[in-house]
C-alpha positions as CSV (number, residue, x, y, z in Angstrom):
1,X,-27.5,-19.3,15.8
2,X,-24.1,-17.3,16.3
3,X,-23.5,-17.2,19.7
4,X,-23.2,-13.2,21.2
5,X,-19.2,-13.6,22.1
6,X,-18.8,-14.1,18.3
7,X,-20.5,-11.7,16.7
8,X,-21.0,-8.3,18.7
9,X,-23.6,-6.3,17.9
10,X,-23.6,-2.5,19.4
11,X,-26.9,-1.8,21.1
12,X,-27.9,0.5,18.4
13,X,-28.2,-2.4,15.7
14,X,-24.5,-1.6,14.2
15,X,-22.1,-4.5,13.9
16,X,-19.3,-3.7,16.3
17,X,-16.2,-2.0,15.0
18,X,-17.9,-0.5,12.1
19,X,-20.7,0.8,13.5
20,X,-22.7,0.2,10.3
21,X,-25.9,-1.2,9.7
22,X,-27.1,-3.5,6.6
23,X,-29.1,-1.1,4.9
24,X,-26.0,1.2,4.9
25,X,-23.6,-1.1,2.4
26,X,-23.6,-0.6,-1.6
27,X,-22.4,-3.2,-3.4
28,X,-19.7,-1.5,-4.5
29,X,-17.0,-1.0,-1.3
30,X,-13.7,1.2,-2.0
31,X,-11.0,0.6,0.9
32,X,-8.7,3.3,1.7
33,X,-6.3,3.1,4.6
34,X,-6.5,6.8,5.4
35,X,-9.7,7.9,7.0
36,X,-8.7,11.4,5.5
37,X,-8.9,9.7,2.1
38,X,-12.8,9.0,2.5
39,X,-13.6,12.7,2.8
40,X,-11.3,13.1,-0.5
41,X,-13.6,10.4,-1.9
42,X,-17.3,11.6,-0.8
43,X,-16.4,15.3,-2.3
44,X,-17.2,13.5,-5.7
45,X,-20.2,12.4,-4.5
46,X,-23.5,13.9,-5.6
47,X,-25.0,13.1,-2.9
48,X,-24.3,11.2,1.2
49,X,-26.5,9.3,2.7
50,X,-25.0,8.1,6.1
51,X,-21.3,9.0,7.6
52,X,-19.8,7.3,11.0
53,X,-16.4,6.9,12.1
54,X,-15.2,4.9,15.0
55,X,-11.6,4.6,15.6
56,X,-9.9,4.2,12.1
57,X,-12.7,2.8,10.7
58,X,-14.8,6.0,9.2
59,X,-17.5,4.9,6.2
60,X,-19.1,6.9,3.8
61,X,-22.5,5.7,1.8
62,X,-23.4,8.0,-1.4
63,X,-24.1,8.0,-5.2
64,X,-22.2,9.0,-8.0
65,X,-23.2,9.0,-11.5
66,X,-26.1,7.0,-10.2
67,X,-23.9,4.5,-8.8
68,X,-24.2,3.5,-4.9
69,X,-20.9,3.4,-3.4
70,X,-19.5,2.8,-0.1
71,X,-16.2,3.9,1.1
72,X,-14.4,2.7,4.5
73,X,-11.3,3.7,5.7
74,X,-9.8,0.1,7.0
75,X,-6.3,1.7,8.7
76,X,-2.8,0.2,8.1
77,X,-2.4,-3.6,7.9
78,X,-4.1,-7.3,7.4
79,X,-5.2,-7.6,11.1
80,X,-7.7,-4.7,10.1
81,X,-9.3,-6.4,7.4
82,X,-9.2,-9.7,9.3
83,X,-12.2,-7.0,10.9
84,X,-13.4,-5.2,8.0
85,X,-14.0,-7.9,5.6
86,X,-15.6,-10.3,8.3
87,X,-17.6,-7.3,9.4
88,X,-18.5,-6.2,5.8
89,X,-19.7,-9.8,5.4
90,X,-21.8,-10.1,8.6
91,X,-24.1,-7.1,7.5
92,X,-25.0,-9.0,4.0
93,X,-25.0,-12.7,5.0
94,X,-26.0,-12.7,8.3
95,X,-29.1,-11.7,9.7
96,X,-27.8,-9.6,12.8
97,X,-31.4,-9.7,14.7
98,X,-31.8,-14.0,14.7
99,X,-27.7,-14.0,14.6
100,X,-28.4,-16.9,11.8
101,X,-26.7,-17.3,8.4
102,X,-29.2,-16.2,5.3
103,X,-29.7,-19.1,2.7
104,X,-29.3,-16.4,0.2
105,X,-26.1,-14.3,-0.1
106,X,-24.9,-11.2,-1.2
107,X,-21.6,-10.9,-2.9
108,X,-20.2,-7.6,-2.2
109,X,-17.9,-5.7,-4.9
110,X,-14.9,-4.9,-2.8
111,X,-12.0,-2.7,-4.2
112,X,-9.1,-1.5,-2.3
113,X,-7.5,2.5,-3.7
114,X,-4.0,2.4,-1.9
115,X,0.0,3.6,-1.7
116,X,2.5,0.9,-2.6
117,X,6.0,1.0,-2.8
118,X,7.3,-0.6,-6.5
119,X,10.0,-3.9,-6.7
120,X,11.1,-3.4,-10.2
121,X,13.0,-0.6,-11.7
122,X,10.8,-0.2,-15.2
123,X,7.9,0.6,-12.5
124,X,8.2,4.2,-12.5
125,X,6.8,6.4,-9.5
126,X,3.4,8.1,-9.7
127,X,2.4,5.0,-12.0
128,X,-0.8,2.3,-11.1
129,X,-0.5,-1.5,-10.6
130,X,-3.5,-3.4,-10.5
131,X,-2.9,-6.6,-7.9
132,X,-3.5,-9.7,-10.2
133,X,-2.1,-12.0,-7.9
134,X,-1.7,-11.2,-4.2
135,X,0.9,-12.6,-1.5
136,X,0.5,-12.8,1.5
137,X,3.7,-12.7,4.2
138,X,1.1,-11.6,6.9
139,X,-0.1,-15.5,7.9
140,X,-3.4,-14.4,8.3
141,X,-5.7,-16.9,5.8
142,X,-3.4,-19.7,7.5
143,X,-5.8,-19.2,10.5
144,X,-9.0,-20.4,8.6
145,X,-9.8,-23.9,7.3
146,X,-10.0,-24.3,2.9
147,X,-7.6,-21.5,2.4
148,X,-5.9,-24.2,-0.1
149,X,-8.9,-24.0,-2.5
150,X,-8.4,-20.3,-3.0
151,X,-4.8,-20.5,-3.1
152,X,-1.9,-20.7,-5.8
153,X,-0.4,-23.7,-3.9
154,X,2.2,-24.3,-7.4
155,X,3.3,-20.5,-7.3
156,X,3.6,-20.3,-3.5
157,X,5.9,-23.4,-3.9
158,X,7.8,-22.2,-6.6
159,X,8.6,-18.7,-4.3
160,X,9.4,-20.5,-1.3
161,X,12.0,-22.5,-3.7
162,X,13.6,-19.2,-5.4
163,X,13.6,-17.4,-2.4
164,X,14.9,-20.2,-0.3
165,X,12.5,-19.1,2.3
166,X,13.3,-18.9,5.9
167,X,11.9,-21.2,8.3
168,X,11.4,-18.2,11.2
169,X,9.3,-16.7,8.6
170,X,5.8,-16.5,8.1
171,X,4.2,-19.1,5.5
172,X,3.2,-17.3,2.7
173,X,0.1,-17.6,0.1
174,X,-1.2,-16.5,-3.1
175,X,-4.5,-15.2,-3.9
176,X,-6.0,-14.2,-7.8
177,X,-7.7,-11.3,-8.1
178,X,-11.7,-11.0,-9.1
179,X,-11.6,-11.7,-13.2
180,X,-14.7,-9.4,-12.7
181,X,-13.5,-6.2,-11.3
182,X,-10.1,-6.7,-13.0
183,X,-11.8,-6.8,-16.5
184,X,-13.6,-3.7,-15.2
185,X,-10.4,-1.4,-13.9
186,X,-8.0,-2.7,-16.5
187,X,-6.7,0.0,-18.8
188,X,-3.7,0.5,-21.0
189,X,-2.3,3.4,-18.6
190,X,-2.3,0.5,-15.6
191,X,0.4,-1.6,-15.0
192,X,-0.8,-5.8,-13.8
193,X,1.4,-6.9,-10.9
194,X,1.7,-9.3,-8.3
195,X,1.3,-7.3,-4.6
196,X,3.2,-8.1,-1.7
197,X,1.2,-8.0,1.5
198,X,3.8,-7.0,3.9
199,X,2.5,-7.6,8.3
200,X,4.8,-4.2,8.4
201,X,6.5,-1.3,7.3
202,X,10.2,-1.9,8.4
203,X,11.4,-5.1,8.5
204,X,9.0,-7.1,7.0
205,X,9.6,-5.1,4.0
206,X,13.4,-5.4,4.3
207,X,14.2,-2.2,5.7
208,X,16.3,-1.8,8.4
209,X,16.8,0.9,10.9
210,X,18.8,-0.1,13.9
211,X,17.7,-3.9,13.8
212,X,18.4,-6.4,11.6
213,X,16.6,-8.5,9.6
214,X,16.6,-12.4,9.8
215,X,17.4,-12.4,5.4
216,X,18.7,-9.3,4.1
217,X,19.0,-10.3,0.4
218,X,15.1,-11.4,0.1
219,X,14.1,-8.5,-1.7
220,X,17.5,-9.0,-4.1
221,X,15.0,-12.4,-4.5
222,X,11.8,-10.9,-5.0
223,X,13.0,-8.6,-7.4
224,X,14.2,-12.2,-9.4
225,X,11.9,-14.1,-8.9
226,X,9.4,-15.4,-12.3
227,X,6.6,-17.5,-12.6
228,X,5.4,-18.1,-15.8
229,X,4.3,-14.4,-17.1
230,X,4.1,-12.7,-13.8
231,X,6.7,-11.0,-12.1
232,X,6.1,-9.0,-8.3
233,X,5.8,-5.7,-8.8
234,X,5.0,-4.0,-5.3
235,X,4.7,-3.9,-1.8
236,X,1.8,-2.5,0.4
237,X,0.6,-4.5,3.9
238,X,-3.7,-4.9,3.0
239,X,-4.3,-6.7,-0.6
240,X,-3.8,-10.2,0.8
241,X,-6.1,-10.6,3.5
242,X,-8.8,-9.1,1.1
243,X,-8.3,-11.3,-1.7
244,X,-8.5,-14.6,0.3
245,X,-11.4,-13.4,3.2
246,X,-13.2,-12.4,-0.3
247,X,-12.9,-15.5,-2.2
248,X,-13.7,-17.4,1.0
249,X,-16.2,-15.4,2.0
250,X,-17.4,-15.4,-1.6
251,X,-17.0,-11.8,-2.4
252,X,-15.3,-10.0,-5.5
253,X,-12.3,-8.5,-4.9
254,X,-9.6,-6.3,-6.5
255,X,-6.8,-3.8,-5.5
256,X,-5.4,-0.9,-7.2
257,X,-2.5,1.3,-5.7
258,X,-0.3,4.3,-6.6
259,X,3.2,3.7,-6.7
260,X,4.7,6.2,-4.7
261,X,8.2,4.7,-4.3
262,X,10.4,2.6,-5.5
263,X,12.6,0.2,-3.6
264,X,15.0,-0.5,-6.4
265,X,15.9,2.9,-8.0
266,X,15.3,4.4,-4.3
267,X,13.2,6.9,-5.6
268,X,10.0,8.4,-4.2
269,X,7.2,11.3,-4.0
270,X,6.1,12.4,-0.9
271,X,3.9,14.7,-2.8
272,X,1.7,12.1,-4.1
273,X,-1.8,13.6,-3.7
274,X,-2.5,14.8,-6.7
275,X,-1.8,11.5,-8.5
276,X,-4.0,9.6,-5.9
277,X,-6.8,12.3,-6.5
278,X,-6.2,11.3,-10.6
279,X,-6.3,7.4,-9.4
280,X,-9.9,8.1,-7.2
281,X,-11.4,9.7,-10.2
282,X,-10.0,6.9,-12.5
283,X,-11.9,4.0,-10.2
284,X,-15.3,6.1,-9.7
285,X,-15.6,6.7,-13.4
286,X,-14.8,2.7,-14.2
287,X,-17.5,1.4,-11.5
288,X,-20.1,3.9,-13.0
289,X,-19.3,3.3,-16.8
């Protein structure tokens, strides 16, 4: 039995942070950073079963073209993903009354729809990137046992060798996306890529304001890195934890991002919201097809 200090249940029977109950989770779960994007996606639903918000975690379950979908905002960062993915798994794979792990496990289809910054000059602003692999600069997965079983260890070592990885930085980890969800969302208008999840927006992504960074050349080394047919395409802040935790827990996971900036060409689109609307509709139609 899992102790109450490890798995906290609210008085109404909902899980601690998300304030959701097991019956309120669909098999398809869309994760977004911004709570306002939940309402934007839910506007496409024909009906809404349930909505709840606690802090940055805003959740809605509804139906799109006969497909039941849950949308949850995670806020920013892999620390929040640690909360969201673990609590989603607890909702479907732990009996919250007995606090015992269920014998029969349920696998969720978790898709992150996000914004991102491109790392290759041939990736134009407003394009879509499907993350075939994620590189975690955040270190989150290193706290969990058996992470080597679901990681691309050879990719990790080649990447650290190429970048002459600084010893003060957290050891990176690399995890693949779900094959099933990749095939579901693959499309000629979408670029396959390798996504870095950074533990911050400024220094960890090579931005300098008043503080110098430990390796000013890291982004140039990232841009020039090749591993088989893979190049690193973009930076964001959540994908690696979604892939890593989902793989360890037995869920399918995929991230698709709209590039709102290109770090190498120094271009950006601050008015990206119409393009995000198109990406949301693209994902919803793929799920419901």
